[in-house]
mmCIF file as Biopython writes it, N, C-alpha, C and O atoms, coordinates in Angstrom:
data_model
#
loop_
_atom_site.group_PDB
_atom_site.id
_atom_site.type_symbol
_atom_site.label_atom_id
_atom_site.label_alt_id
_atom_site.label_comp_id
_atom_site.label_asym_id
_atom_site.label_entity_id
_atom_site.label_seq_id
_atom_site.pdbx_PDB_ins_code
_atom_site.Cartn_x
_atom_site.Cartn_y
_atom_site.Cartn_z
_atom_site.occupancy
_atom_site.B_iso_or_equiv
_atom_site.auth_seq_id
_atom_site.auth_asym_id
_atom_site.pdbx_PDB_model_num
ATOM 1   N N  . MET A ? 1  ? 0.854   -1.235 0.014  1.0 0.0 1  A 1 
ATOM 2   C CA . MET A ? 1  ? -0.043  0.065  -0.036 1.0 0.0 1  A 1 
ATOM 3   C C  . MET A ? 1  ? 0.807   1.211  0.014  1.0 0.0 1  A 1 
ATOM 4   O O  . MET A ? 1  ? 1.948   1.122  0.467  1.0 0.0 1  A 1 
ATOM 5   N N  . ALA A ? 2  ? 0.325   2.297  -0.426 1.0 0.0 2  A 1 
ATOM 6   C CA . ALA A ? 2  ? 1.053   3.561  -0.422 1.0 0.0 2  A 1 
ATOM 7   C C  . ALA A ? 2  ? 1.108   4.285  0.959  1.0 0.0 2  A 1 
ATOM 8   O O  . ALA A ? 2  ? 0.154   4.264  1.737  1.0 0.0 2  A 1 
ATOM 9   N N  . LYS A ? 3  ? 2.261   4.915  1.210  1.0 0.0 3  A 1 
ATOM 10  C CA . LYS A ? 3  ? 2.317   5.579  2.476  1.0 0.0 3  A 1 
ATOM 11  C C  . LYS A ? 3  ? 2.052   7.189  2.168  1.0 0.0 3  A 1 
ATOM 12  O O  . LYS A ? 3  ? 2.333   7.724  1.096  1.0 0.0 3  A 1 
ATOM 13  N N  . VAL A ? 4  ? 1.517   7.794  3.198  1.0 0.0 4  A 1 
ATOM 14  C CA . VAL A ? 4  ? 1.232   9.272  3.004  1.0 0.0 4  A 1 
ATOM 15  C C  . VAL A ? 4  ? 1.820   9.978  4.309  1.0 0.0 4  A 1 
ATOM 16  O O  . VAL A ? 4  ? 1.854   9.432  5.412  1.0 0.0 4  A 1 
ATOM 17  N N  . LYS A ? 5  ? 2.227   11.122 4.066  1.0 0.0 5  A 1 
ATOM 18  C CA . LYS A ? 5  ? 2.655   12.065 5.153  1.0 0.0 5  A 1 
ATOM 19  C C  . LYS A ? 5  ? 1.616   13.049 5.344  1.0 0.0 5  A 1 
ATOM 20  O O  . LYS A ? 5  ? 1.286   13.809 4.434  1.0 0.0 5  A 1 
ATOM 21  N N  . ILE A ? 6  ? 1.030   13.071 6.612  1.0 0.0 6  A 1 
ATOM 22  C CA . ILE A ? 6  ? -0.038  14.088 6.900  1.0 0.0 6  A 1 
ATOM 23  C C  . ILE A ? 6  ? 0.452   15.132 7.926  1.0 0.0 6  A 1 
ATOM 24  O O  . ILE A ? 6  ? 0.924   14.779 9.007  1.0 0.0 6  A 1 
ATOM 25  N N  . THR A ? 7  ? 0.335   16.382 7.575  1.0 0.0 7  A 1 
ATOM 26  C CA . THR A ? 7  ? 0.734   17.449 8.468  1.0 0.0 7  A 1 
ATOM 27  C C  . THR A ? 7  ? -0.411  18.322 8.748  1.0 0.0 7  A 1 
ATOM 28  O O  . THR A ? 7  ? -1.157  18.688 7.840  1.0 0.0 7  A 1 
ATOM 29  N N  . GLN A ? 8  ? -0.584  18.680 10.009 1.0 0.0 8  A 1 
ATOM 30  C CA . GLN A ? 8  ? -1.649  19.689 10.355 1.0 0.0 8  A 1 
ATOM 31  C C  . GLN A ? 8  ? -1.032  21.161 10.059 1.0 0.0 8  A 1 
ATOM 32  O O  . GLN A ? 8  ? 0.053   21.579 10.465 1.0 0.0 8  A 1 
ATOM 33  N N  . VAL A ? 9  ? -1.889  21.783 9.329  1.0 0.0 9  A 1 
ATOM 34  C CA . VAL A ? 9  ? -1.476  23.180 8.889  1.0 0.0 9  A 1 
ATOM 35  C C  . VAL A ? 9  ? -2.454  24.241 9.371  1.0 0.0 9  A 1 
ATOM 36  O O  . VAL A ? 9  ? -2.144  25.423 9.222  1.0 0.0 9  A 1 
ATOM 37  N N  . LYS A ? 10 ? -3.584  23.918 9.923  1.0 0.0 10 A 1 
ATOM 38  C CA . LYS A ? 10 ? -4.545  24.896 10.430 1.0 0.0 10 A 1 
ATOM 39  C C  . LYS A ? 10 ? -4.988  24.419 11.821 1.0 0.0 10 A 1 
ATOM 40  O O  . LYS A ? 10 ? -5.032  23.228 12.129 1.0 0.0 10 A 1 
ATOM 41  N N  . SER A ? 11 ? -5.297  25.381 12.598 1.0 0.0 11 A 1 
ATOM 42  C CA . SER A ? 11 ? -5.590  25.086 14.042 1.0 0.0 11 A 1 
ATOM 43  C C  . SER A ? 11 ? -6.950  24.307 14.105 1.0 0.0 11 A 1 
ATOM 44  O O  . SER A ? 11 ? -7.854  24.547 13.305 1.0 0.0 11 A 1 
ATOM 45  N N  . LYS A ? 12 ? -7.052  23.378 15.076 1.0 0.0 12 A 1 
ATOM 46  C CA . LYS A ? 12 ? -8.322  22.713 15.378 1.0 0.0 12 A 1 
ATOM 47  C C  . LYS A ? 12 ? -9.298  23.458 16.183 1.0 0.0 12 A 1 
ATOM 48  O O  . LYS A ? 12 ? -10.425 23.012 16.398 1.0 0.0 12 A 1 
ATOM 49  N N  . ASN A ? 13 ? -8.866  24.634 16.649 1.0 0.0 13 A 1 
ATOM 50  C CA . ASN A ? 13 ? -9.933  25.584 17.285 1.0 0.0 13 A 1 
ATOM 51  C C  . ASN A ? 13 ? -10.993 25.884 16.347 1.0 0.0 13 A 1 
ATOM 52  O O  . ASN A ? 13 ? -10.767 26.291 15.207 1.0 0.0 13 A 1 
ATOM 53  N N  . GLY A ? 14 ? -12.203 25.674 16.842 1.0 0.0 14 A 1 
ATOM 54  C CA . GLY A ? 14 ? -13.391 25.893 15.998 1.0 0.0 14 A 1 
ATOM 55  C C  . GLY A ? 14 ? -13.799 24.624 15.235 1.0 0.0 14 A 1 
ATOM 56  O O  . GLY A ? 14 ? -14.860 24.605 14.611 1.0 0.0 14 A 1 
ATOM 57  N N  . ALA A ? 15 ? -13.009 23.605 15.271 1.0 0.0 15 A 1 
ATOM 58  C CA . ALA A ? 15 ? -13.342 22.290 14.599 1.0 0.0 15 A 1 
ATOM 59  C C  . ALA A ? 15 ? -14.413 21.575 15.483 1.0 0.0 15 A 1 
ATOM 60  O O  . ALA A ? 15 ? -14.520 21.851 16.678 1.0 0.0 15 A 1 
ATOM 61  N N  . THR A ? 16 ? -15.209 20.643 14.862 1.0 0.0 16 A 1 
ATOM 62  C CA . THR A ? 16 ? -16.114 19.980 15.501 1.0 0.0 16 A 1 
ATOM 63  C C  . THR A ? 16 ? -15.557 18.805 16.327 1.0 0.0 16 A 1 
ATOM 64  O O  . THR A ? 16 ? -14.432 18.382 16.061 1.0 0.0 16 A 1 
ATOM 65  N N  . LYS A ? 17 ? -16.248 18.288 17.260 1.0 0.0 17 A 1 
ATOM 66  C CA . LYS A ? 17 ? -15.745 17.171 18.104 1.0 0.0 17 A 1 
ATOM 67  C C  . LYS A ? 17 ? -15.311 15.964 17.160 1.0 0.0 17 A 1 
ATOM 68  O O  . LYS A ? 17 ? -14.300 15.294 17.369 1.0 0.0 17 A 1 
ATOM 69  N N  . ARG A ? 18 ? -16.108 15.779 16.196 1.0 0.0 18 A 1 
ATOM 70  C CA . ARG A ? 18 ? -15.697 14.609 15.223 1.0 0.0 18 A 1 
ATOM 71  C C  . ARG A ? 18 ? -14.440 14.903 14.527 1.0 0.0 18 A 1 
ATOM 72  O O  . ARG A ? 18 ? -13.651 13.976 14.347 1.0 0.0 18 A 1 
ATOM 73  N N  . GLN A ? 19 ? -14.151 16.119 14.102 1.0 0.0 19 A 1 
ATOM 74  C CA . GLN A ? 19 ? -12.978 16.592 13.380 1.0 0.0 19 A 1 
ATOM 75  C C  . GLN A ? 19 ? -11.778 16.418 14.403 1.0 0.0 19 A 1 
ATOM 76  O O  . GLN A ? 19 ? -10.738 15.855 14.059 1.0 0.0 19 A 1 
ATOM 77  N N  . ARG A ? 20 ? -11.955 16.886 15.570 1.0 0.0 20 A 1 
ATOM 78  C CA . ARG A ? 20 ? -10.917 16.784 16.634 1.0 0.0 20 A 1 
ATOM 79  C C  . ARG A ? 20 ? -10.606 15.299 16.817 1.0 0.0 20 A 1 
ATOM 80  O O  . ARG A ? 20 ? -9.434  14.926 16.839 1.0 0.0 20 A 1 
ATOM 81  N N  . ALA A ? 21 ? -11.600 14.457 16.948 1.0 0.0 21 A 1 
ATOM 82  C CA . ALA A ? 21 ? -11.387 13.049 17.160 1.0 0.0 21 A 1 
ATOM 83  C C  . ALA A ? 21 ? -10.662 12.397 15.998 1.0 0.0 21 A 1 
ATOM 84  O O  . ALA A ? 21 ? -9.815  11.530 16.214 1.0 0.0 21 A 1 
ATOM 85  N N  . ASN A ? 22 ? -10.996 12.820 14.682 1.0 0.0 22 A 1 
ATOM 86  C CA . ASN A ? 22 ? -10.261 12.209 13.610 1.0 0.0 22 A 1 
ATOM 87  C C  . ASN A ? 22 ? -8.782  12.585 13.654 1.0 0.0 22 A 1 
ATOM 88  O O  . ASN A ? 22 ? -7.913  11.736 13.460 1.0 0.0 22 A 1 
ATOM 89  N N  . LEU A ? 23 ? -8.511  13.828 13.902 1.0 0.0 23 A 1 
ATOM 90  C CA . LEU A ? 23 ? -7.105  14.247 14.127 1.0 0.0 23 A 1 
ATOM 91  C C  . LEU A ? 23 ? -6.421  13.441 15.144 1.0 0.0 23 A 1 
ATOM 92  O O  . LEU A ? 23 ? -5.273  13.046 14.945 1.0 0.0 23 A 1 
ATOM 93  N N  . GLU A ? 24 ? -7.061  13.175 16.225 1.0 0.0 24 A 1 
ATOM 94  C CA . GLU A ? 24 ? -6.522  12.324 17.384 1.0 0.0 24 A 1 
ATOM 95  C C  . GLU A ? 24 ? -6.248  10.926 16.910 1.0 0.0 24 A 1 
ATOM 96  O O  . GLU A ? 24 ? -5.195  10.377 17.235 1.0 0.0 24 A 1 
ATOM 97  N N  . THR A ? 25 ? -7.106  10.341 16.186 1.0 0.0 25 A 1 
ATOM 98  C CA . THR A ? 25 ? -7.012  8.930  15.729 1.0 0.0 25 A 1 
ATOM 99  C C  . THR A ? 25 ? -5.966  8.804  14.680 1.0 0.0 25 A 1 
ATOM 100 O O  . THR A ? 25 ? -5.310  7.769  14.570 1.0 0.0 25 A 1 
ATOM 101 N N  . LEU A ? 26 ? -5.797  9.833  13.907 1.0 0.0 26 A 1 
ATOM 102 C CA . LEU A ? 26 ? -4.698  9.858  12.945 1.0 0.0 26 A 1 
ATOM 103 C C  . LEU A ? 26 ? -3.318  10.019 13.505 1.0 0.0 26 A 1 
ATOM 104 O O  . LEU A ? 26 ? -2.325  9.730  12.838 1.0 0.0 26 A 1 
ATOM 105 N N  . GLY A ? 27 ? -3.248  10.522 14.842 1.0 0.0 27 A 1 
ATOM 106 C CA . GLY A ? 27 ? -1.978  10.592 15.551 1.0 0.0 27 A 1 
ATOM 107 C C  . GLY A ? 27 ? -1.446  11.978 15.546 1.0 0.0 27 A 1 
ATOM 108 O O  . GLY A ? 27 ? -0.301  12.204 15.938 1.0 0.0 27 A 1 
ATOM 109 N N  . ILE A ? 28 ? -2.256  12.936 15.103 1.0 0.0 28 A 1 
ATOM 110 C CA . ILE A ? 28 ? -1.629  14.357 15.012 1.0 0.0 28 A 1 
ATOM 111 C C  . ILE A ? 28 ? -2.064  15.024 16.250 1.0 0.0 28 A 1 
ATOM 112 O O  . ILE A ? 28 ? -3.241  15.053 16.609 1.0 0.0 28 A 1 
ATOM 113 N N  . ARG A ? 29 ? -0.998  15.607 16.951 1.0 0.0 29 A 1 
ATOM 114 C CA . ARG A ? 29 ? -1.220  16.178 18.156 1.0 0.0 29 A 1 
ATOM 115 C C  . ARG A ? 29 ? -1.240  17.714 18.264 1.0 0.0 29 A 1 
ATOM 116 O O  . ARG A ? 29 ? -1.870  18.273 19.162 1.0 0.0 29 A 1 
ATOM 117 N N  . ARG A ? 30 ? -0.522  18.400 17.309 1.0 0.0 30 A 1 
ATOM 118 C CA . ARG A ? 30 ? -0.404  19.794 17.388 1.0 0.0 30 A 1 
ATOM 119 C C  . ARG A ? 30 ? -0.134  20.383 15.958 1.0 0.0 30 A 1 
ATOM 120 O O  . ARG A ? 30 ? 0.063   19.654 14.986 1.0 0.0 30 A 1 
ATOM 121 N N  . MET A ? 31 ? -0.138  21.690 15.901 1.0 0.0 31 A 1 
ATOM 122 C CA . MET A ? 31 ? 0.206   22.315 14.581 1.0 0.0 31 A 1 
ATOM 123 C C  . MET A ? 31 ? 1.543   21.891 14.138 1.0 0.0 31 A 1 
ATOM 124 O O  . MET A ? 31 ? 2.467   21.715 14.932 1.0 0.0 31 A 1 
ATOM 125 N N  . HIS A ? 32 ? 1.642   21.725 12.852 1.0 0.0 32 A 1 
ATOM 126 C CA . HIS A ? 32 ? 2.937   21.410 12.140 1.0 0.0 32 A 1 
ATOM 127 C C  . HIS A ? 32 ? 3.521   19.969 12.548 1.0 0.0 32 A 1 
ATOM 128 O O  . HIS A ? 32 ? 4.652   19.602 12.226 1.0 0.0 32 A 1 
ATOM 129 N N  . HIS A ? 33 ? 2.652   19.227 13.263 1.0 0.0 33 A 1 
ATOM 130 C CA . HIS A ? 33 ? 2.998   17.820 13.544 1.0 0.0 33 A 1 
ATOM 131 C C  . HIS A ? 33 ? 2.751   16.938 12.368 1.0 0.0 33 A 1 
ATOM 132 O O  . HIS A ? 33 ? 1.693   17.026 11.746 1.0 0.0 33 A 1 
ATOM 133 N N  . SER A ? 34 ? 3.670   16.104 12.043 1.0 0.0 34 A 1 
ATOM 134 C CA . SER A ? 34 ? 3.526   15.299 10.842 1.0 0.0 34 A 1 
ATOM 135 C C  . SER A ? 34 ? 3.364   13.709 11.340 1.0 0.0 34 A 1 
ATOM 136 O O  . SER A ? 34 ? 3.919   13.324 12.369 1.0 0.0 34 A 1 
ATOM 137 N N  . VAL A ? 35 ? 2.639   12.925 10.600 1.0 0.0 35 A 1 
ATOM 138 C CA . VAL A ? 35 ? 2.693   11.472 10.811 1.0 0.0 35 A 1 
ATOM 139 C C  . VAL A ? 35 ? 2.790   10.883 9.454  1.0 0.0 35 A 1 
ATOM 140 O O  . VAL A ? 35 ? 2.404   11.471 8.444  1.0 0.0 35 A 1 
ATOM 141 N N  . GLU A ? 36 ? 3.344   9.642  9.469  1.0 0.0 36 A 1 
ATOM 142 C CA . GLU A ? 36 ? 3.415   8.788  8.158  1.0 0.0 36 A 1 
ATOM 143 C C  . GLU A ? 36 ? 2.580   7.589  8.464  1.0 0.0 36 A 1 
ATOM 144 O O  . GLU A ? 36 ? 2.811   6.853  9.424  1.0 0.0 36 A 1 
ATOM 145 N N  . LEU A ? 37 ? 1.555   7.406  7.576  1.0 0.0 37 A 1 
ATOM 146 C CA . LEU A ? 37 ? 0.640   6.280  7.716  1.0 0.0 37 A 1 
ATOM 147 C C  . LEU A ? 37 ? 0.453   5.454  6.438  1.0 0.0 37 A 1 
ATOM 148 O O  . LEU A ? 37 ? 0.667   6.011  5.361  1.0 0.0 37 A 1 
ATOM 149 N N  . GLU A ? 38 ? 0.095   4.252  6.468  1.0 0.0 38 A 1 
ATOM 150 C CA . GLU A ? 38 ? -0.255  3.479  5.244  1.0 0.0 38 A 1 
ATOM 151 C C  . GLU A ? 38 ? -1.643  4.027  4.830  1.0 0.0 38 A 1 
ATOM 152 O O  . GLU A ? 38 ? -2.480  4.272  5.699  1.0 0.0 38 A 1 
ATOM 153 N N  . LEU A ? 39 ? -1.887  4.214  3.571  1.0 0.0 39 A 1 
ATOM 154 C CA . LEU A ? 39 ? -3.170  4.727  3.132  1.0 0.0 39 A 1 
ATOM 155 C C  . LEU A ? 39 ? -4.165  3.527  2.874  1.0 0.0 39 A 1 
ATOM 156 O O  . LEU A ? 39 ? -4.218  2.890  1.822  1.0 0.0 39 A 1 
ATOM 157 N N  . THR A ? 40 ? -4.869  3.336  3.884  1.0 0.0 40 A 1 
ATOM 158 C CA . THR A ? 40 ? -6.045  2.354  3.893  1.0 0.0 40 A 1 
ATOM 159 C C  . THR A ? 40 ? -7.291  3.079  3.649  1.0 0.0 40 A 1 
ATOM 160 O O  . THR A ? 40 ? -7.293  4.306  3.744  1.0 0.0 40 A 1 
ATOM 161 N N  . PRO A ? 41 ? -8.407  2.398  3.328  1.0 0.0 41 A 1 
ATOM 162 C CA . PRO A ? 41 ? -9.679  3.145  3.126  1.0 0.0 41 A 1 
ATOM 163 C C  . PRO A ? 41 ? -10.176 3.790  4.400  1.0 0.0 41 A 1 
ATOM 164 O O  . PRO A ? 41 ? -10.811 4.841  4.324  1.0 0.0 41 A 1 
ATOM 165 N N  . SER A ? 42 ? -9.929  3.233  5.543  1.0 0.0 42 A 1 
ATOM 166 C CA . SER A ? 42 ? -10.391 3.942  6.735  1.0 0.0 42 A 1 
ATOM 167 C C  . SER A ? 42 ? -9.529  5.199  7.057  1.0 0.0 42 A 1 
ATOM 168 O O  . SER A ? 42 ? -10.049 6.165  7.615  1.0 0.0 42 A 1 
ATOM 169 N N  . ILE A ? 43 ? -8.282  5.190  6.728  1.0 0.0 43 A 1 
ATOM 170 C CA . ILE A ? 43 ? -7.385  6.388  6.876  1.0 0.0 43 A 1 
ATOM 171 C C  . ILE A ? 43 ? -7.757  7.421  5.890  1.0 0.0 43 A 1 
ATOM 172 O O  . ILE A ? 43 ? -7.795  8.607  6.215  1.0 0.0 43 A 1 
ATOM 173 N N  . ALA A ? 44 ? -8.047  6.996  4.638  1.0 0.0 44 A 1 
ATOM 174 C CA . ALA A ? 44 ? -8.430  7.997  3.617  1.0 0.0 44 A 1 
ATOM 175 C C  . ALA A ? 44 ? -9.750  8.607  4.018  1.0 0.0 44 A 1 
ATOM 176 O O  . ALA A ? 44 ? -9.941  9.793  3.750  1.0 0.0 44 A 1 
ATOM 177 N N  . GLY A ? 45 ? -10.634 7.939  4.607  1.0 0.0 45 A 1 
ATOM 178 C CA . GLY A ? 45 ? -11.979 8.557  4.981  1.0 0.0 45 A 1 
ATOM 179 C C  . GLY A ? 45 ? -11.656 9.610  6.182  1.0 0.0 45 A 1 
ATOM 180 O O  . GLY A ? 45 ? -12.280 10.671 6.222  1.0 0.0 45 A 1 
ATOM 181 N N  . LYS A ? 46 ? -10.754 9.323  7.074  1.0 0.0 46 A 1 
ATOM 182 C CA . LYS A ? 46 ? -10.570 10.185 8.190  1.0 0.0 46 A 1 
ATOM 183 C C  . LYS A ? 46 ? -9.812  11.438 7.591  1.0 0.0 46 A 1 
ATOM 184 O O  . LYS A ? 46 ? -10.110 12.569 7.975  1.0 0.0 46 A 1 
ATOM 185 N N  . ILE A ? 47 ? -8.894  11.236 6.708  1.0 0.0 47 A 1 
ATOM 186 C CA . ILE A ? 47 ? -8.243  12.424 6.061  1.0 0.0 47 A 1 
ATOM 187 C C  . ILE A ? 47 ? -9.280  13.373 5.380  1.0 0.0 47 A 1 
ATOM 188 O O  . ILE A ? 47 ? -9.225  14.598 5.487  1.0 0.0 47 A 1 
ATOM 189 N N  . GLU A ? 48 ? -10.224 12.701 4.674  1.0 0.0 48 A 1 
ATOM 190 C CA . GLU A ? 48 ? -11.174 13.540 3.900  1.0 0.0 48 A 1 
ATOM 191 C C  . GLU A ? 48 ? -11.948 14.378 4.794  1.0 0.0 48 A 1 
ATOM 192 O O  . GLU A ? 48 ? -12.282 15.495 4.397  1.0 0.0 48 A 1 
ATOM 193 N N  . LYS A ? 49 ? -12.302 13.949 6.043  1.0 0.0 49 A 1 
ATOM 194 C CA . LYS A ? 49 ? -13.066 14.655 6.950  1.0 0.0 49 A 1 
ATOM 195 C C  . LYS A ? 49 ? -12.346 15.849 7.589  1.0 0.0 49 A 1 
ATOM 196 O O  . LYS A ? 49 ? -12.972 16.732 8.174  1.0 0.0 49 A 1 
ATOM 197 N N  . VAL A ? 50 ? -10.948 15.850 7.454  1.0 0.0 50 A 1 
ATOM 198 C CA . VAL A ? 50 ? -10.271 17.010 8.041  1.0 0.0 50 A 1 
ATOM 199 C C  . VAL A ? 50 ? -9.394  17.562 6.948  1.0 0.0 50 A 1 
ATOM 200 O O  . VAL A ? 50 ? -8.358  18.154 7.247  1.0 0.0 50 A 1 
ATOM 201 N N  . ARG A ? 51 ? -9.750  17.399 5.728  1.0 0.0 51 A 1 
ATOM 202 C CA . ARG A ? 51 ? -8.873  17.875 4.652  1.0 0.0 51 A 1 
ATOM 203 C C  . ARG A ? 51 ? -8.616  19.354 4.668  1.0 0.0 51 A 1 
ATOM 204 O O  . ARG A ? 51 ? -7.588  19.794 4.154  1.0 0.0 51 A 1 
ATOM 205 N N  . HIS A ? 52 ? -9.487  20.130 5.225  1.0 0.0 52 A 1 
ATOM 206 C CA . HIS A ? 52 ? -9.240  21.599 5.286  1.0 0.0 52 A 1 
ATOM 207 C C  . HIS A ? 52 ? -8.198  21.948 6.375  1.0 0.0 52 A 1 
ATOM 208 O O  . HIS A ? 52 ? -7.665  23.057 6.370  1.0 0.0 52 A 1 
ATOM 209 N N  . LEU A ? 53 ? -7.900  21.012 7.312  1.0 0.0 53 A 1 
ATOM 210 C CA . LEU A ? 53 ? -6.890  21.258 8.377  1.0 0.0 53 A 1 
ATOM 211 C C  . LEU A ? 53 ? -5.486  20.719 8.106  1.0 0.0 53 A 1 
ATOM 212 O O  . LEU A ? 53 ? -4.519  21.082 8.776  1.0 0.0 53 A 1 
ATOM 213 N N  . VAL A ? 54 ? -5.409  19.902 7.173  1.0 0.0 54 A 1 
ATOM 214 C CA . VAL A ? 54 ? -4.162  19.130 6.957  1.0 0.0 54 A 1 
ATOM 215 C C  . VAL A ? 54 ? -3.796  19.186 5.503  1.0 0.0 54 A 1 
ATOM 216 O O  . VAL A ? 54 ? -4.598  19.421 4.598  1.0 0.0 54 A 1 
ATOM 217 N N  . THR A ? 55 ? -2.385  18.925 5.343  1.0 0.0 55 A 1 
ATOM 218 C CA . THR A ? 55 ? -1.889  18.669 4.004  1.0 0.0 55 A 1 
ATOM 219 C C  . THR A ? 55 ? -1.421  17.214 3.909  1.0 0.0 55 A 1 
ATOM 220 O O  . THR A ? 55 ? -0.891  16.630 4.855  1.0 0.0 55 A 1 
ATOM 221 N N  . VAL A ? 56 ? -1.642  16.675 2.736  1.0 0.0 56 A 1 
ATOM 222 C CA . VAL A ? 56 ? -1.305  15.229 2.471  1.0 0.0 56 A 1 
ATOM 223 C C  . VAL A ? 56 ? -0.311  15.143 1.344  1.0 0.0 56 A 1 
ATOM 224 O O  . VAL A ? 56 ? -0.522  15.759 0.299  1.0 0.0 56 A 1 
ATOM 225 N N  . GLU A ? 57 ? 0.808   14.376 1.518  1.0 0.0 57 A 1 
ATOM 226 C CA . GLU A ? 57 ? 1.729   14.217 0.542  1.0 0.0 57 A 1 
ATOM 227 C C  . GLU A ? 57 ? 2.097   12.725 0.429  1.0 0.0 57 A 1 
ATOM 228 O O  . GLU A ? 57 ? 2.347   12.072 1.442  1.0 0.0 57 A 1 
ATOM 229 N N  . GLU A ? 58 ? 2.130   12.179 -0.823 1.0 0.0 58 A 1 
ATOM 230 C CA . GLU A ? 58 ? 2.480   10.769 -0.913 1.0 0.0 58 A 1 
ATOM 231 C C  . GLU A ? 58 ? 3.966   10.544 -0.839 1.0 0.0 58 A 1 
ATOM 232 O O  . GLU A ? 58 ? 4.749   11.322 -1.385 1.0 0.0 58 A 1 
ATOM 233 N N  . ILE A ? 59 ? 4.367   9.466  -0.156 1.0 0.0 59 A 1 
ATOM 234 C CA . ILE A ? 59 ? 5.729   9.170  0.048  1.0 0.0 59 A 1 
ATOM 235 C C  . ILE A ? 59 ? 6.225   8.118  -0.943 1.0 0.0 59 A 1 
ATOM 236 O O  . ILE A ? 59 ? 7.396   7.740  -0.906 1.0 0.0 59 A 1 
#
């Protein structure tokens, strides 16, 4: 599977509880924090819900 690097670029202040939970389950803790994950269908769905808060680049 493909790996992706996910970086939070916008603040989660003002985000809904569900969006905050998605960031937490992705492993993102703070601004400019990056994680590398395998791109599975569940991860892709979580990324899509917080697309406006993160940048995604393929590795």
